C-alpha positions in Angstrom: 0.0 -0.3 0.3 1.1 3.7 -0.9 0.7 6.2 1.7 2.2 9.4 3.3 3.2 10.2 6.6 3.0 14.8 6.6 3.9 16.8 9.0 2.3 20.3 9.1 3.9 23.5 11.3 2.7 26.1 9.6 -1.6 26.4 8.6 -2.7 25.4 5.6 -4.0 27.4 2.7 -7.0 27.1 0.7 -5.7 27.5 -2.7 -8.9 26.3 -5.0 -11.8 24.2 -4.2 -13.3 22.7 -7.3 -17.5 21.5 -7.6 -18.4 19.4 -11.1 -20.5 17.4 -12.8 -19.9 16.8 -15.8 -19.9 14.2 -19.1 -16.2 12.7 -19.6 -14.8 10.2 -21.8 -10.7 9.4 -22.3 -10.4 12.2 -24.1 -10.6 14.1 -21.1 -7.1 14.6 -19.1 -5.9 16.2 -16.3 -1.9 17.0 -15.1 -0.7 17.7 -11.7 2.3 18.4 -12.2 5.1 17.9 -8.9 3.4 21.7 -7.1 5.4 22.2 -4.5 4.0 22.7 -0.6 0.4 21.9 -1.9 -1.6 18.6 -1.0 -5.0 18.2 -3.0 -7.8 16.1 -2.0 -9.7 14.8 -4.8 -14.0 12.6 -3.8 -14.7 11.0 -7.3 -18.1 9.1 -7.1 -20.5 7.3 -9.9 -16.9 5.6 -12.0 -13.2 5.5 -11.6 -10.0 7.0 -12.7 -6.6 6.2 -13.9 -3.7 7.8 -12.4 -0.5 7.7 -14.1 2.7 8.7 -12.3 6.7 8.7 -12.7 6.6 5.3 -10.1 3.6 3.4 -11.9 -0.5 3.1 -13.0 -3.0 2.9 -10.6 -6.6 3.6 -10.2 -8.9 5.8 -8.1 -12.6 3.8 -8.2 -15.8 5.2 -7.7 -16.7 6.8 -4.4 -13.2 6.9 -3.9 -10.5 10.2 -2.3 -7.4 10.0 -4.2 -4.1 12.2 -2.7 -1.8 14.4 -5.1 1.1 15.8 -3.6 4.0 17.4 -4.5 6.9 14.8 -5.1 5.3 13.4 -8.4 3.7 14.4 -11.4 0.3 12.7 -11.8 -1.5 12.1 -15.7 -5.3 11.4 -14.6 -7.7 10.1 -17.4 -10.5 7.9 -18.0 -10.8 5.0 -19.5 -14.1 4.9 -21.2 -14.0 5.8 -24.4 -18.0 6.2 -24.5 -19.0 9.9 -22.2 -20.3 8.6 -18.8 -21.3 10.7 -16.1 -18.5 11.4 -13.6 -18.9 13.7 -10.1 -15.6 15.4 -8.8 -15.1 17.7 -5.5 -11.5 18.4 -5.0 -10.0 20.9 -3.0 -6.7 21.8 -2.6 -4.2 23.3 0.3 -0.8 25.1 0.5 1.4 24.6 3.2 4.4 26.5 3.2 7.5 24.1 4.2 5.3 21.4 5.1 7.8 17.4 5.7 6.1 14.6 4.2 7.9 11.4 3.1 5.7 8.3 1.0 6.1 5.0 1.4 5.3 1.8 -0.5 5.8 -1.7 2.0 3.6 -4.3 2.4 0.7 -3.6 5.1 2.7 -6.2 7.4 5.3 -3.7 7.9 3.0 -0.5 8.5 2.3 -0.4 11.8 5.9 -0.3 12.2 5.8 2.7 10.5 3.1 4.6 12.7 4.5 3.4 16.0 5.6 6.9 17.4 3.3 9.3 16.3 2.8 12.9 17.1 -0.3 15.6 17.2 1.7 17.3 14.0 1.9 14.4 12.1 -0.8 12.5 9.6 -0.7 9.1 7.6 -2.5 9.5 4.7 -3.6 6.4 1.8 -2.9 7.6 -1.7 -6.3 6.4 -2.5 -9.0 5.9 0.0 -11.9 3.8 -0.3 -15.1 5.0 1.0 -17.8 2.3 2.5 -21.1 3.4 1.5 -22.0 5.0 5.0 -19.3 7.4 4.8 -19.7 8.7 1.2 -23.0 11.1 2.4 -20.4 11.7 5.6 -17.7 13.3 3.0 -20.0 14.1 0.6 -21.0 17.1 2.8 -17.7 17.5 4.3 -16.4 18.3 0.8 -19.1 20.5 -0.3 -19.4 22.7 3.1 -15.6 23.4 3.0 -16.8 24.7 -0.9 -19.5 27.0 0.0 -17.4 28.0 3.4 -14.7 29.2 1.1 -16.7 30.4 -2.4 -17.8 33.6 -0.6 -14.7 35.5 -0.6 -15.4 38.3 1.2 -15.6 37.5 3.9 -12.7 36.1 6.2 -14.6 34.0 8.8 -16.3 32.1 5.9 -12.1 31.7 4.9 -11.0 30.5 8.0 -14.0 28.1 8.7 -13.0 26.6 5.4 -9.7 25.9 6.6 -10.5 24.4 10.0 -13.3 22.5 8.1 -10.4 21.0 5.6 -8.9 20.3 8.4 -11.0 18.8 10.3 -11.6 16.4 6.7 -7.9 15.7 6.3 -8.6 14.4 10.0 -11.4 11.5 9.1 -9.2 10.3 6.7 -6.1 9.7 9.4 -7.9 8.3 11.6 -9.2 6.0 9.4 -6.3 4.6 8.3 -4.5 4.1 11.8 -8.0 2.8 12.5 -7.0 0.6 10.0 -3.8 0.0 10.2 -4.1 -1.4 14.3 -7.1 -3.4 13.1 -9.2 -1.1 14.9 -11.9 -0.4 12.0 -14.4 -3.1 12.1 -15.2 -4.6 8.6 -18.2 -6.4 7.9 -16.7 -8.7 6.2 -19.6 -11.2 7.6 -22.5 -9.0 7.5 -25.6 -10.7 9.2 -28.7 -11.9 6.7 -31.0 -9.7 8.5 -29.0 -6.7 7.0 -27.8 -7.3 3.9 -32.4 -8.3 3.7 -32.7 -5.3 5.3 -30.3 -3.2 2.7 -31.6 -5.0 -0.2 -35.5 -4.1 1.0 -34.9 -0.2 1.5 -32.7 0.4 -1.7 -35.4 -1.2 -4.0 -37.8 0.6 -1.4 -36.9 3.8 -0.3 -39.0 5.8 -2.8 -42.0 5.1 -1.4 -41.4 6.1 1.8 -40.9 3.7 3.6 -40.2 3.1 7.4 -38.7 1.1 10.6 -41.3 -1.0 10.8 -42.2 -1.8 7.1 -38.7 -2.8 7.5 -39.0 -5.4 10.0 -42.3 -6.6 8.9 -40.7 -7.4 5.7 -37.7 -9.5 7.3 -40.6 -10.4 9.6 -38.5 -9.1 12.8 -39.3 -6.8 15.8 -38.3 -3.4 15.2 -36.3 -3.3 18.4 -34.3 -6.4 17.2 -33.9 -5.1 13.9 -31.9 -1.8 14.8 -29.9 -3.2 17.4 -28.7 -5.2 14.8 -28.3 -3.0 12.0 -26.5 -0.4 14.4 -24.0 -2.7 15.1 -23.4 -4.6 11.9 -23.8 -1.0 10.2 -23.0 1.5 12.4 -25.4 3.8 11.7 -29.1 2.9 12.5 -32.2 1.9 10.1 -33.4 5.6 9.4 -29.7 6.6 8.8 -29.4 4.6 6.6 -32.9 5.3 5.0 -32.4 8.9 4.9 -28.7 8.6 3.7 -30.4 7.1 0.2 -33.3 9.2 -0.1 -30.7 12.6 0.6 -28.0 11.2 -1.8 -30.9 10.4 -4.5 -32.5 13.5 -4.0 -28.7 15.1 -4.7 -28.3 13.3 -8.2 -31.7 14.8 -9.3 -30.7 18.5 -8.1 -27.4 18.1 -10.2 -28.9 16.2 -13.2 -32.6 17.7 -13.7 -34.7 20.9 -13.9 -37.1 19.7 -11.7 -38.5 22.0 -8.9 -37.1 21.1 -5.4 -41.1 20.3 -4.1 -41.5 17.8 -7.3 -38.1 16.2 -5.8 -39.0 15.7 -2.7 -42.2 13.6 -3.8 -39.5 11.8 -6.4 -39.0 10.2 -2.8 -41.5 9.5 -1.7 -41.9 12.9 1.6 -44.8 15.7 1.2 -43.2 17.5 3.3 -40.7 19.6 1.8 -39.4 22.2 4.8 -38.8 18.4 5.9 -37.2 17.5 3.5 -35.1 20.4 3.1 -34.0 20.6 7.1 -32.7 16.6 6.3 -31.1 17.4 3.7 -28.9 20.6 5.1 -28.3 18.4 7.9 -26.5 15.8 6.0 -24.8 18.3 3.4 -24.6 21.5 5.3 -25.8 23.3 2.9 -29.6 24.2 1.6 -30.9 22.6 -1.8 -30.6 25.6 -3.7 -27.3 26.0 -2.6 -26.0 22.5 -3.6 -27.9 22.7 -7.1 -24.8 25.7 -8.0 -21.9 23.8 -5.9 -23.0 21.3 -8.2 -22.4 23.4 -11.7 -20.2 25.3 -10.7 -16.4 25.8 -10.3 -14.4 27.8 -7.8 -12.8 31.4 -10.1 -9.5 30.7 -8.5 -8.8 27.7 -11.0 -10.4 26.6 -14.9 -11.8 23.4 -15.4 -8.8 21.6 -15.5 -10.4 17.8 -18.1 -12.6 20.0 -20.3 -9.3 21.3 -22.4 -9.2 18.5 -24.7 -5.5 16.0 -24.3 -4.3 18.1 -21.5 -0.7 17.2 -20.8 0.4 20.5 -18.8 -0.3 21.6 -15.3 -2.8 24.4 -16.2 -2.8 25.5 -12.6 1.0 25.8 -12.8 0.3 28.0 -15.6 -2.0 30.1 -14.4 0.5 30.9 -11.6 2.8 31.7 -13.8 0.5 34.1 -15.3 -0.1 35.6 -12.1 3.4 35.8 -11.8 4.0 37.6 -14.6 1.1 40.4 -14.1 2.8 41.3 -11.1 6.6 42.1 -12.1 
């Protein structure tokens, strides 16, 4: 596994943030080329992408977060001949004088590397694959960061954006350390009831079903199902149902021009105020803000993937342009 040991001795500054949903094919590419003192965390949904570096090629699977560091040149591409919808959220920060080291070692050697750690040291994998339950949590983290960062006329909003980015990378660090130390509970042998419950909810969540409906379908009590589901997944049945609904709503908001009230009815919920409250609880932004963020790129960088057959780093090109303006 490839991962980085990173140490901060100064506060990070957000350089750019992207939230985008577009159709991409093998013609759309991006290059991230040895960006000094920069950490980029990119969250990919829907489809996987291929990454080529000086040391090899790897894949960032769908619903995964890719880490891009200053020590490598990355060539990102979509191995799809036909256009496919890709959803990407990216936040890049500058940390002056940060120290980092890249490791590519067998799993058995990783515990010895992370033995002596302190509060300023982070361990972040090159690729973090999220569970079904984690996806919406990290979607919300990214949307919230970008929402605060986009308010460029407010110093307090910029500070909040940086603080939330620190929470994001700290969460990735904690997830990785728990996995290495064997403390992350992975549901490799999900019980029969939990599997059946998930299948039923995935198929019927748009029909306004409740915990009682799921328990009746499985012919077990609500109390037993609640206890079993929480123990196996870490969340309640109601939270899982709401996650399915909110993610579906998020997809509809970006993909179509339906009114928000029509979208609410599409998930079997007729109380628009309740849905708005539920959506903001999970994503940290309103449904209207989410629609804007889903189609927007911040003013600090153009979307590099729209440059067909891109073979250079457009961010570096932008920095050169800014530098020339001030010389």
